[in-house]
mmCIF file as gemmi writes it, N, C-alpha and C atoms, coordinates in Angstrom:
data_model
loop_
_atom_site.group_PDB
_atom_site.id
_atom_site.type_symbol
_atom_site.label_atom_id
_atom_site.label_alt_id
_atom_site.label_comp_id
_atom_site.label_asym_id
_atom_site.label_entity_id
_atom_site.label_seq_id
_atom_site.pdbx_PDB_ins_code
_atom_site.Cartn_x
_atom_site.Cartn_y
_atom_site.Cartn_z
_atom_site.occupancy
_atom_site.B_iso_or_equiv
_atom_site.pdbx_formal_charge
_atom_site.auth_seq_id
_atom_site.auth_asym_id
_atom_site.pdbx_PDB_model_num
ATOM 1 N N . UNK Axp A 1 ? -6.641 5.863 19.541 1 0 ? 1 A 1
ATOM 2 C CA . UNK Axp A 1 ? -5.938 5.667 18.302 1 0 ? 1 A 1
ATOM 3 C C . UNK Axp A 1 ? -4.654 4.914 18.611 1 0 ? 1 A 1
ATOM 4 N N . UNK Axp A 2 ? -4.402 3.777 17.926 1 0 ? 2 A 1
ATOM 5 C CA . UNK Axp A 2 ? -3.187 3.011 18.179 1 0 ? 2 A 1
ATOM 6 C C . UNK Axp A 2 ? -1.942 3.796 17.789 1 0 ? 2 A 1
ATOM 7 N N . UNK Axp A 3 ? -0.885 3.588 18.517 1 0 ? 3 A 1
ATOM 8 C CA . UNK Axp A 3 ? 0.377 4.226 18.176 1 0 ? 3 A 1
ATOM 9 C C . UNK Axp A 3 ? 1.465 3.172 18.123 1 0 ? 3 A 1
ATOM 10 N N . UNK Axp A 4 ? 2.535 3.467 17.406 1 0 ? 4 A 1
ATOM 11 C CA . UNK Axp A 4 ? 3.655 2.545 17.281 1 0 ? 4 A 1
ATOM 12 C C . UNK Axp A 4 ? 4.479 2.486 18.546 1 0 ? 4 A 1
ATOM 13 N N . UNK Axp A 5 ? 5.385 1.544 18.568 1 0 ? 5 A 1
ATOM 14 C CA . UNK Axp A 5 ? 6.254 1.366 19.726 1 0 ? 5 A 1
ATOM 15 C C . UNK Axp A 5 ? 7.678 1.704 19.346 1 0 ? 5 A 1
ATOM 16 N N . UNK Axp A 6 ? 8.344 2.434 20.211 1 0 ? 6 A 1
ATOM 17 C CA . UNK Axp A 6 ? 9.735 2.815 19.999 1 0 ? 6 A 1
ATOM 18 C C . UNK Axp A 6 ? 10.581 1.587 19.714 1 0 ? 6 A 1
ATOM 19 N N . UNK Axp A 7 ? 11.361 1.645 18.643 1 0 ? 7 A 1
ATOM 20 C CA . UNK Axp A 7 ? 12.296 0.57 18.335 1 0 ? 7 A 1
ATOM 21 C C . UNK Axp A 7 ? 11.701 -0.618 17.604 1 0 ? 7 A 1
ATOM 22 N N . UNK Axp A 8 ? 10.407 -0.588 17.288 1 0 ? 8 A 1
ATOM 23 C CA . UNK Axp A 8 ? 9.823 -1.726 16.591 1 0 ? 8 A 1
ATOM 24 C C . UNK Axp A 8 ? 10.246 -1.707 15.125 1 0 ? 8 A 1
ATOM 25 N N . UNK Axp A 9 ? 10.209 -2.861 14.516 1 0 ? 9 A 1
ATOM 26 C CA . UNK Axp A 9 ? 10.649 -2.98 13.13 1 0 ? 9 A 1
ATOM 27 C C . UNK Axp A 9 ? 9.526 -2.611 12.166 1 0 ? 9 A 1
ATOM 28 N N . UNK Axp A 10 ? 9.865 -2.427 10.914 1 0 ? 10 A 1
ATOM 29 C CA . UNK Axp A 10 ? 8.867 -2.151 9.896 1 0 ? 10 A 1
ATOM 30 C C . UNK Axp A 10 ? 7.847 -3.288 9.855 1 0 ? 10 A 1
ATOM 31 N N . UNK Axp A 11 ? 8.327 -4.526 9.927 1 0 ? 11 A 1
ATOM 32 C CA . UNK Axp A 11 ? 7.415 -5.67 9.93 1 0 ? 11 A 1
ATOM 33 C C . UNK Axp A 11 ? 6.438 -5.583 11.089 1 0 ? 11 A 1
ATOM 34 N N . UNK Axp A 12 ? 6.94 -5.255 12.277 1 0 ? 12 A 1
ATOM 35 C CA . UNK Axp A 12 ? 6.069 -5.136 13.443 1 0 ? 12 A 1
ATOM 36 C C . UNK Axp A 12 ? 5.059 -4.016 13.263 1 0 ? 12 A 1
ATOM 37 N N . UNK Axp A 13 ? 5.486 -2.901 12.687 1 0 ? 13 A 1
ATOM 38 C CA . UNK Axp A 13 ? 4.562 -1.787 12.464 1 0 ? 13 A 1
ATOM 39 C C . UNK Axp A 13 ? 3.49 -2.169 11.456 1 0 ? 13 A 1
ATOM 40 N N . UNK Axp A 14 ? 3.855 -2.868 10.385 1 0 ? 14 A 1
ATOM 41 C CA . UNK Axp A 14 ? 2.856 -3.292 9.402 1 0 ? 14 A 1
ATOM 42 C C . UNK Axp A 14 ? 1.888 -4.285 10.019 1 0 ? 14 A 1
ATOM 43 N N . UNK Axp A 15 ? 2.376 -5.178 10.857 1 0 ? 15 A 1
ATOM 44 C CA . UNK Axp A 15 ? 1.493 -6.116 11.529 1 0 ? 15 A 1
ATOM 45 C C . UNK Axp A 15 ? 0.564 -5.388 12.496 1 0 ? 15 A 1
ATOM 46 N N . UNK Axp A 16 ? 1.063 -4.358 13.157 1 0 ? 16 A 1
ATOM 47 C CA . UNK Axp A 16 ? 0.215 -3.569 14.058 1 0 ? 16 A 1
ATOM 48 C C . UNK Axp A 16 ? -0.896 -2.922 13.245 1 0 ? 16 A 1
ATOM 49 N N . UNK Axp A 17 ? -0.543 -2.353 12.098 1 0 ? 17 A 1
ATOM 50 C CA . UNK Axp A 17 ? -1.541 -1.719 11.244 1 0 ? 17 A 1
ATOM 51 C C . UNK Axp A 17 ? -2.546 -2.725 10.706 1 0 ? 17 A 1
ATOM 52 N N . UNK Axp A 18 ? -2.115 -3.947 10.49 1 0 ? 18 A 1
ATOM 53 C CA . UNK Axp A 18 ? -3.002 -4.987 9.975 1 0 ? 18 A 1
ATOM 54 C C . UNK Axp A 18 ? -3.883 -5.564 11.079 1 0 ? 18 A 1
ATOM 55 N N . UNK Axp A 19 ? -3.652 -5.177 12.32 1 0 ? 19 A 1
ATOM 56 C CA . UNK Axp A 19 ? -4.465 -5.654 13.428 1 0 ? 19 A 1
ATOM 57 C C . UNK Axp A 19 ? -4.05 -7.01 13.96 1 0 ? 19 A 1
ATOM 58 N N . UNK Axp A 20 ? -2.846 -7.458 13.65 1 0 ? 20 A 1
ATOM 59 C CA . UNK Axp A 20 ? -2.382 -8.755 14.124 1 0 ? 20 A 1
ATOM 60 C C . UNK Axp A 20 ? -1.841 -8.593 15.544 1 0 ? 20 A 1
ATOM 61 N N . UNK Axp A 21 ? -2.481 -9.257 16.49 1 0 ? 21 A 1
ATOM 62 C CA . UNK Axp A 21 ? -2.03 -9.159 17.877 1 0 ? 21 A 1
ATOM 63 C C . UNK Axp A 21 ? -1.597 -10.504 18.44 1 0 ? 21 A 1
ATOM 64 N N . UNK Axp A 22 ? -2.022 -11.597 17.838 1 0 ? 22 A 1
ATOM 65 C CA . UNK Axp A 22 ? -1.674 -12.929 18.304 1 0 ? 22 A 1
ATOM 66 C C . UNK Axp A 22 ? -0.364 -13.356 17.642 1 0 ? 22 A 1
ATOM 67 N N . UNK Axp A 23 ? 0.685 -13.527 18.446 1 0 ? 23 A 1
ATOM 68 C CA . UNK Axp A 23 ? 2.008 -13.829 17.908 1 0 ? 23 A 1
ATOM 69 C C . UNK Axp A 23 ? 2.008 -15.123 17.084 1 0 ? 23 A 1
ATOM 70 N N . UNK Axp A 24 ? 1.112 -16.062 17.382 1 0 ? 24 A 1
ATOM 71 C CA . UNK Axp A 24 ? 1.078 -17.303 16.605 1 0 ? 24 A 1
ATOM 72 C C . UNK Axp A 24 ? 0.547 -17.057 15.196 1 0 ? 24 A 1
ATOM 73 N N . UNK Axp A 25 ? -0.11 -15.921 14.969 1 0 ? 25 A 1
ATOM 74 C CA . UNK Axp A 25 ? -0.622 -15.561 13.648 1 0 ? 25 A 1
ATOM 75 C C . UNK Axp A 25 ? 0.235 -14.485 12.992 1 0 ? 25 A 1
ATOM 76 N N . UNK Axp A 26 ? 1.412 -14.254 13.583 1 0 ? 26 A 1
ATOM 77 C CA . UNK Axp A 26 ? 2.289 -13.182 13.102 1 0 ? 26 A 1
ATOM 78 C C . UNK Axp A 26 ? 2.617 -13.367 11.623 1 0 ? 26 A 1
ATOM 79 N N . UNK Axp A 27 ? 2.415 -12.317 10.836 1 0 ? 27 A 1
ATOM 80 C CA . UNK Axp A 27 ? 2.695 -12.378 9.404 1 0 ? 27 A 1
ATOM 81 C C . UNK Axp A 27 ? 3.971 -11.622 9.084 1 0 ? 27 A 1
ATOM 82 N N . UNK Axp A 28 ? 4.576 -11.973 7.955 1 0 ? 28 A 1
ATOM 83 C CA . UNK Axp A 28 ? 5.729 -11.195 7.517 1 0 ? 28 A 1
ATOM 84 C C . UNK Axp A 28 ? 5.246 -9.851 6.97 1 0 ? 28 A 1
ATOM 85 N N . UNK Axp A 29 ? 6.155 -8.979 6.646 1 0 ? 29 A 1
ATOM 86 C CA . UNK Axp A 29 ? 5.795 -7.622 6.215 1 0 ? 29 A 1
ATOM 87 C C . UNK Axp A 29 ? 4.907 -7.627 4.975 1 0 ? 29 A 1
ATOM 88 N N . UNK Axp A 30 ? 5.165 -8.512 4.044 1 0 ? 30 A 1
ATOM 89 C CA . UNK Axp A 30 ? 4.342 -8.555 2.837 1 0 ? 30 A 1
ATOM 90 C C . UNK Axp A 30 ? 2.914 -8.945 3.169 1 0 ? 30 A 1
ATOM 91 N N . UNK Axp A 31 ? 2.74 -9.976 3.995 1 0 ? 31 A 1
ATOM 92 C CA . UNK Axp A 31 ? 1.394 -10.408 4.373 1 0 ? 31 A 1
ATOM 93 C C . UNK Axp A 31 ? 0.647 -9.328 5.132 1 0 ? 31 A 1
ATOM 94 N N . UNK Axp A 32 ? 1.332 -8.671 6.048 1 0 ? 32 A 1
ATOM 95 C CA . UNK Axp A 32 ? 0.694 -7.611 6.82 1 0 ? 32 A 1
ATOM 96 C C . UNK Axp A 32 ? 0.297 -6.449 5.932 1 0 ? 32 A 1
ATOM 97 N N . UNK Axp A 33 ? 1.164 -6.084 5.008 1 0 ? 33 A 1
ATOM 98 C CA . UNK Axp A 33 ? 0.853 -4.987 4.096 1 0 ? 33 A 1
ATOM 99 C C . UNK Axp A 33 ? -0.347 -5.336 3.226 1 0 ? 33 A 1
ATOM 100 N N . UNK Axp A 34 ? -0.427 -6.582 2.777 1 0 ? 34 A 1
ATOM 101 C CA . UNK Axp A 34 ? -1.565 -7.002 1.961 1 0 ? 34 A 1
ATOM 102 C C . UNK Axp A 34 ? -2.867 -6.963 2.755 1 0 ? 34 A 1
ATOM 103 N N . UNK Axp A 35 ? -2.845 -7.389 4.005 1 0 ? 35 A 1
ATOM 104 C CA . UNK Axp A 35 ? -4.047 -7.315 4.839 1 0 ? 35 A 1
ATOM 105 C C . UNK Axp A 35 ? -4.459 -5.866 5.019 1 0 ? 35 A 1
ATOM 106 N N . UNK Axp A 36 ? -3.507 -5.039 5.355 1 0 ? 36 A 1
ATOM 107 C CA . UNK Axp A 36 ? -3.79 -3.634 5.623 1 0 ? 36 A 1
ATOM 108 C C . UNK Axp A 36 ? -4.301 -2.918 4.382 1 0 ? 36 A 1
ATOM 109 N N . UNK Axp A 37 ? -3.715 -3.228 3.223 1 0 ? 37 A 1
ATOM 110 C CA . UNK Axp A 37 ? -4.089 -2.56 1.977 1 0 ? 37 A 1
ATOM 111 C C . UNK Axp A 37 ? -5.306 -3.19 1.324 1 0 ? 37 A 1
ATOM 112 N N . UNK Axp A 38 ? -5.75 -4.339 1.832 1 0 ? 38 A 1
ATOM 113 C CA . UNK Axp A 38 ? -6.882 -5.011 1.213 1 0 ? 38 A 1
ATOM 114 C C . UNK Axp A 38 ? -6.513 -5.639 -0.115 1 0 ? 38 A 1
ATOM 115 N N . UNK Axp A 39 ? -5.26 -6.069 -0.24 1 0 ? 39 A 1
ATOM 116 C CA . UNK Axp A 39 ? -4.78 -6.699 -1.462 1 0 ? 39 A 1
ATOM 117 C C . UNK Axp A 39 ? -4.315 -8.108 -1.148 1 0 ? 39 A 1
ATOM 118 N N . UNK Axp A 40 ? -4.023 -8.87 -2.16 1 0 ? 40 A 1
ATOM 119 C CA . UNK Axp A 40 ? -3.409 -10.171 -1.951 1 0 ? 40 A 1
ATOM 120 C C . UNK Axp A 40 ? -2.394 -10.404 -3.053 1 0 ? 40 A 1
ATOM 121 N N . UNK Axp A 41 ? -1.276 -10.974 -2.692 1 0 ? 41 A 1
ATOM 122 C CA . UNK Axp A 41 ? -0.253 -11.306 -3.666 1 0 ? 41 A 1
ATOM 123 C C . UNK Axp A 41 ? 0.628 -10.161 -4.113 1 0 ? 41 A 1
ATOM 124 N N . UNK Axp A 42 ? 0.408 -8.961 -3.601 1 0 ? 42 A 1
ATOM 125 C CA . UNK Axp A 42 ? 1.288 -7.851 -3.971 1 0 ? 42 A 1
ATOM 126 C C . UNK Axp A 42 ? 2.507 -7.869 -3.051 1 0 ? 42 A 1
ATOM 127 N N . UNK Axp A 43 ? 3.618 -7.439 -3.576 1 0 ? 43 A 1
ATOM 128 C CA . UNK Axp A 43 ? 4.802 -7.29 -2.74 1 0 ? 43 A 1
ATOM 129 C C . UNK Axp A 43 ? 4.577 -6.119 -1.783 1 0 ? 43 A 1
ATOM 130 N N . UNK Axp A 44 ? 5.432 -5.984 -0.814 1 0 ? 44 A 1
ATOM 131 C CA . UNK Axp A 44 ? 5.314 -4.931 0.197 1 0 ? 44 A 1
ATOM 132 C C . UNK Axp A 44 ? 5.132 -3.556 -0.441 1 0 ? 44 A 1
ATOM 133 N N . UNK Axp A 45 ? 6.015 -3.189 -1.355 1 0 ? 45 A 1
ATOM 134 C CA . UNK Axp A 45 ? 5.931 -1.871 -1.989 1 0 ? 45 A 1
ATOM 135 C C . UNK Axp A 45 ? 4.643 -1.74 -2.786 1 0 ? 45 A 1
ATOM 136 N N . UNK Axp A 46 ? 4.234 -2.793 -3.468 1 0 ? 46 A 1
ATOM 137 C CA . UNK Axp A 46 ? 2.996 -2.763 -4.238 1 0 ? 46 A 1
ATOM 138 C C . UNK Axp A 46 ? 1.779 -2.543 -3.357 1 0 ? 46 A 1
ATOM 139 N N . UNK Axp A 47 ? 1.701 -3.26 -2.24 1 0 ? 47 A 1
ATOM 140 C CA . UNK Axp A 47 ? 0.555 -3.118 -1.336 1 0 ? 47 A 1
ATOM 141 C C . UNK Axp A 47 ? 0.497 -1.716 -0.741 1 0 ? 47 A 1
ATOM 142 N N . UNK Axp A 48 ? 1.643 -1.186 -0.34 1 0 ? 48 A 1
ATOM 143 C CA . UNK Axp A 48 ? 1.66 0.161 0.23 1 0 ? 48 A 1
ATOM 144 C C . UNK Axp A 48 ? 1.275 1.201 -0.815 1 0 ? 48 A 1
ATOM 145 N N . UNK Axp A 49 ? 1.78 1.055 -2.04 1 0 ? 49 A 1
ATOM 146 C CA . UNK Axp A 49 ? 1.415 1.995 -3.098 1 0 ? 49 A 1
ATOM 147 C C . UNK Axp A 49 ? -0.064 1.886 -3.442 1 0 ? 49 A 1
ATOM 148 N N . UNK Axp A 50 ? -0.623 0.681 -3.424 1 0 ? 50 A 1
ATOM 149 C CA . UNK Axp A 50 ? -2.049 0.499 -3.666 1 0 ? 50 A 1
ATOM 150 C C . UNK Axp A 50 ? -2.866 1.205 -2.584 1 0 ? 50 A 1
ATOM 151 N N . UNK Axp A 51 ? -2.406 1.105 -1.334 1 0 ? 51 A 1
ATOM 152 C CA . UNK Axp A 51 ? -3.105 1.774 -0.232 1 0 ? 51 A 1
ATOM 153 C C . UNK Axp A 51 ? -3.063 3.29 -0.424 1 0 ? 51 A 1
ATOM 154 N N . UNK Axp A 52 ? -1.954 3.787 -0.897 1 0 ? 52 A 1
ATOM 155 C CA . UNK Axp A 52 ? -1.827 5.229 -1.118 1 0 ? 52 A 1
ATOM 156 C C . UNK Axp A 52 ? -2.705 5.675 -2.285 1 0 ? 52 A 1
ATOM 157 N N . UNK Axp A 53 ? -2.762 4.864 -3.339 1 0 ? 53 A 1
ATOM 158 C CA . UNK Axp A 53 ? -3.566 5.213 -4.526 1 0 ? 53 A 1
ATOM 159 C C . UNK Axp A 53 ? -3.867 3.936 -5.292 1 0 ? 53 A 1
ATOM 160 N N . UNK Axp A 54 ? -5.119 3.49 -5.252 1 0 ? 54 A 1
ATOM 161 C CA . UNK Axp A 54 ? -5.478 2.217 -5.897 1 0 ? 54 A 1
ATOM 162 C C . UNK Axp A 54 ? -5.356 2.264 -7.41 1 0 ? 54 A 1
ATOM 163 N N . UNK Axp A 55 ? -5.23 3.448 -7.975 1 0 ? 55 A 1
ATOM 164 C CA . UNK Axp A 55 ? -5.086 3.545 -9.434 1 0 ? 55 A 1
ATOM 165 C C . UNK Axp A 55 ? -3.628 3.678 -9.883 1 0 ? 55 A 1
ATOM 166 N N . UNK Axp A 56 ? -2.702 3.726 -8.92 1 0 ? 56 A 1
ATOM 167 C CA . UNK Axp A 56 ? -1.282 3.873 -9.273 1 0 ? 56 A 1
ATOM 168 C C . UNK Axp A 56 ? -0.771 2.606 -9.94 1 0 ? 56 A 1
ATOM 169 N N . UNK Axp A 57 ? -0.098 2.767 -11.051 1 0 ? 57 A 1
ATOM 170 C CA . UNK Axp A 57 ? 0.454 1.647 -11.802 1 0 ? 57 A 1
ATOM 171 C C . UNK Axp A 57 ? 1.858 1.314 -11.301 1 0 ? 57 A 1
ATOM 172 N N . UNK Axp A 58 ? 2.272 0.031 -11.435 1 0 ? 58 A 1
ATOM 173 C CA . UNK Axp A 58 ? 3.592 -0.377 -10.947 1 0 ? 58 A 1
ATOM 174 C C . UNK Axp A 58 ? 4.75 0.491 -11.43 1 0 ? 58 A 1
ATOM 175 N N . UNK Axp A 59 ? 4.675 1.005 -12.663 1 0 ? 59 A 1
ATOM 176 C CA . UNK Axp A 59 ? 5.781 1.832 -13.162 1 0 ? 59 A 1
ATOM 177 C C . UNK Axp A 59 ? 5.835 3.193 -12.475 1 0 ? 59 A 1
ATOM 178 N N . UNK Axp A 60 ? 4.825 3.51 -11.664 1 0 ? 60 A 1
ATOM 179 C CA . UNK Axp A 60 ? 4.799 4.779 -10.941 1 0 ? 60 A 1
ATOM 180 C C . UNK Axp A 60 ? 4.916 4.581 -9.431 1 0 ? 60 A 1
ATOM 181 N N . UNK Axp A 61 ? 5.204 3.345 -8.984 1 0 ? 61 A 1
ATOM 182 C CA . UNK Axp A 61 ? 5.319 3.081 -7.545 1 0 ? 61 A 1
ATOM 183 C C . UNK Axp A 61 ? 6.408 3.939 -6.922 1 0 ? 61 A 1
ATOM 184 N N . UNK Axp A 62 ? 6.109 4.45 -5.752 1 0 ? 62 A 1
ATOM 185 C CA . UNK Axp A 62 ? 7.103 5.197 -4.972 1 0 ? 62 A 1
ATOM 186 C C . UNK Axp A 62 ? 7.881 4.213 -4.119 1 0 ? 62 A 1
ATOM 187 N N . UNK Axp A 63 ? 9.079 4.612 -3.71 1 0 ? 63 A 1
ATOM 188 C CA . UNK Axp A 63 ? 9.896 3.799 -2.823 1 0 ? 63 A 1
ATOM 189 C C . UNK Axp A 63 ? 9.307 3.747 -1.418 1 0 ? 63 A 1
ATOM 190 N N . UNK Axp A 64 ? 9.888 2.917 -0.572 1 0 ? 64 A 1
ATOM 191 C CA . UNK Axp A 64 ? 9.362 2.669 0.77 1 0 ? 64 A 1
ATOM 192 C C . UNK Axp A 64 ? 9.19 3.946 1.583 1 0 ? 64 A 1
ATOM 193 N N . UNK Axp A 65 ? 10.242 4.75 1.713 1 0 ? 65 A 1
ATOM 194 C CA . UNK Axp A 65 ? 10.125 5.972 2.513 1 0 ? 65 A 1
ATOM 195 C C . UNK Axp A 65 ? 9.089 6.918 1.938 1 0 ? 65 A 1
ATOM 196 N N . UNK Axp A 66 ? 9.095 7.098 0.621 1 0 ? 66 A 1
ATOM 197 C CA . UNK Axp A 66 ? 8.172 8.045 -0.017 1 0 ? 66 A 1
ATOM 198 C C . UNK Axp A 66 ? 6.725 7.617 0.154 1 0 ? 66 A 1
ATOM 199 N N . UNK Axp A 67 ? 6.429 6.338 -0.058 1 0 ? 67 A 1
ATOM 200 C CA . UNK Axp A 67 ? 5.04 5.898 0.042 1 0 ? 67 A 1
ATOM 201 C C . UNK Axp A 67 ? 4.557 5.904 1.488 1 0 ? 67 A 1
ATOM 202 N N . UNK Axp A 68 ? 5.421 5.559 2.432 1 0 ? 68 A 1
ATOM 203 C CA . UNK Axp A 68 ? 5.028 5.621 3.848 1 0 ? 68 A 1
ATOM 204 C C . UNK Axp A 68 ? 4.744 7.061 4.258 1 0 ? 68 A 1
ATOM 205 N N . UNK Axp A 69 ? 5.568 7.993 3.798 1 0 ? 69 A 1
ATOM 206 C CA . UNK Axp A 69 ? 5.334 9.405 4.087 1 0 ? 69 A 1
ATOM 207 C C . UNK Axp A 69 ? 4.039 9.881 3.438 1 0 ? 69 A 1
ATOM 208 N N . UNK Axp A 70 ? 3.759 9.418 2.223 1 0 ? 70 A 1
ATOM 209 C CA . UNK Axp A 70 ? 2.518 9.806 1.555 1 0 ? 70 A 1
ATOM 210 C C . UNK Axp A 70 ? 1.302 9.32 2.349 1 0 ? 70 A 1
ATOM 211 N N . UNK Axp A 71 ? 1.314 8.063 2.745 1 0 ? 71 A 1
ATOM 212 C CA . UNK Axp A 71 ? 0.194 7.5 3.5 1 0 ? 71 A 1
ATOM 213 C C . UNK Axp A 71 ? 0.025 8.221 4.833 1 0 ? 71 A 1
ATOM 214 N N . UNK Axp A 72 ? 1.138 8.517 5.479 1 0 ? 72 A 1
ATOM 215 C CA . UNK Axp A 72 ? 1.084 9.155 6.798 1 0 ? 72 A 1
ATOM 216 C C . UNK Axp A 72 ? 0.797 10.645 6.727 1 0 ? 72 A 1
ATOM 217 N N . UNK Axp A 73 ? 0.896 11.215 5.519 1 0 ? 73 A 1
ATOM 218 C CA . UNK Axp A 73 ? 0.7 12.657 5.384 1 0 ? 73 A 1
ATOM 219 C C . UNK Axp A 73 ? 1.851 13.432 5.98 1 0 ? 73 A 1
ATOM 220 N N . UNK Axp A 74 ? 3.04 12.84 5.921 1 0 ? 74 A 1
ATOM 221 C CA . UNK Axp A 74 ? 4.244 13.464 6.464 1 0 ? 74 A 1
ATOM 222 C C . UNK Axp A 74 ? 5.257 13.622 5.339 1 0 ? 74 A 1
ATOM 223 N N . UNK Axp A 75 ? 6.335 14.327 5.625 1 0 ? 75 A 1
ATOM 224 C CA . UNK Axp A 75 ? 7.404 14.434 4.636 1 0 ? 75 A 1
ATOM 225 C C . UNK Axp A 75 ? 8.742 14.269 5.318 1 0 ? 75 A 1
ATOM 226 N N . UNK Axp A 76 ? 9.61 13.531 4.667 1 0 ? 76 A 1
ATOM 227 C CA . UNK Axp A 76 ? 10.988 13.427 5.122 1 0 ? 76 A 1
ATOM 228 C C . UNK Axp A 76 ? 11.266 12.508 6.29 1 0 ? 76 A 1
ATOM 229 N N . UNK Axp A 77 ? 10.273 11.76 6.762 1 0 ? 77 A 1
ATOM 230 C CA . UNK Axp A 77 ? 10.516 10.848 7.875 1 0 ? 77 A 1
ATOM 231 C C . UNK Axp A 77 ? 11.011 9.503 7.36 1 0 ? 77 A 1
ATOM 232 N N . UNK Axp A 78 ? 11.671 8.753 8.218 1 0 ? 78 A 1
ATOM 233 C CA . UNK Axp A 78 ? 12.029 7.384 7.879 1 0 ? 78 A 1
ATOM 234 C C . UNK Axp A 78 ? 10.742 6.574 7.796 1 0 ? 78 A 1
ATOM 235 N N . UNK Axp A 79 ? 10.771 5.465 7.052 1 0 ? 79 A 1
ATOM 236 C CA . UNK Axp A 79 ? 9.569 4.673 6.815 1 0 ? 79 A 1
ATOM 237 C C . UNK Axp A 79 ? 8.87 4.246 8.102 1 0 ? 79 A 1
ATOM 238 N N . UNK Axp A 80 ? 9.615 3.698 9.059 1 0 ? 80 A 1
ATOM 239 C CA . UNK Axp A 80 ? 8.998 3.214 10.292 1 0 ? 80 A 1
ATOM 240 C C . UNK Axp A 80 ? 8.371 4.363 11.074 1 0 ? 80 A 1
ATOM 241 N N . UNK Axp A 81 ? 9.057 5.495 11.15 1 0 ? 81 A 1
ATOM 242 C CA . UNK Axp A 81 ? 8.515 6.658 11.851 1 0 ? 81 A 1
ATOM 243 C C . UNK Axp A 81 ? 7.231 7.131 11.183 1 0 ? 81 A 1
ATOM 244 N N . UNK Axp A 82 ? 7.225 7.167 9.87 1 0 ? 82 A 1
ATOM 245 C CA . UNK Axp A 82 ? 6.013 7.571 9.144 1 0 ? 82 A 1
ATOM 246 C C . UNK Axp A 82 ? 4.872 6.602 9.413 1 0 ? 82 A 1
ATOM 247 N N . UNK Axp A 83 ? 5.149 5.276 9.389 1 0 ? 83 A 1
ATOM 248 C CA . UNK Axp A 83 ? 4.112 4.29 9.658 1 0 ? 83 A 1
ATOM 249 C C . UNK Axp A 83 ? 3.546 4.458 11.063 1 0 ? 83 A 1
ATOM 250 N N . UNK Axp A 84 ? 4.402 4.8 12.016 1 0 ? 84 A 1
ATOM 251 C CA . UNK Axp A 84 ? 3.921 4.973 13.392 1 0 ? 84 A 1
ATOM 252 C C . UNK Axp A 84 ? 2.944 6.126 13.525 1 0 ? 84 A 1
ATOM 253 N N . UNK Axp A 85 ? 2.999 7.069 12.599 1 0 ? 85 A 1
ATOM 254 C CA . UNK Axp A 85 ? 2.129 8.239 12.707 1 0 ? 85 A 1
ATOM 255 C C . UNK Axp A 85 ? 0.768 8.031 12.043 1 0 ? 85 A 1
ATOM 256 N N . UNK Axp A 86 ? 0.559 6.865 11.425 1 0 ? 86 A 1
ATOM 257 C CA . UNK Axp A 86 ? -0.698 6.606 10.727 1 0 ? 86 A 1
ATOM 258 C C . UNK Axp A 86 ? -1.752 6.174 11.729 1 0 ? 86 A 1
ATOM 259 N N . UNK Axp A 87 ? -2.909 6.793 11.67 1 0 ? 87 A 1
ATOM 260 C CA . UNK Axp A 87 ? -4.045 6.391 12.503 1 0 ? 87 A 1
ATOM 261 C C . UNK Axp A 87 ? -4.825 5.328 11.78 1 0 ? 87 A 1
ATOM 262 N N . UNK Axp A 88 ? -5.232 4.3 12.512 1 0 ? 88 A 1
ATOM 263 C CA . UNK Axp A 88 ? -6.049 3.237 11.897 1 0 ? 88 A 1
ATOM 264 C C . UNK Axp A 88 ? -7.387 3.174 12.556 1 0 ? 88 A 1
């Protein structure tokens, strides 16, 4: 099971989750989140909320920390720490 790296950024963690390993294909956080969530054109928060619940409407989107904790099945962690705990 892949694990995150100490000190990596949210963008790096999202790219890790999206399976991007070739630095020449490195995507920004929005692109990585869309790949990981199976969406296209959604903003970072939208893609993460879609991954958490595909029926969630934009007016009910959770913030970054909350949605990362929801996906990771954790509570109260910072977004990057929560993302590192997600198994892919």
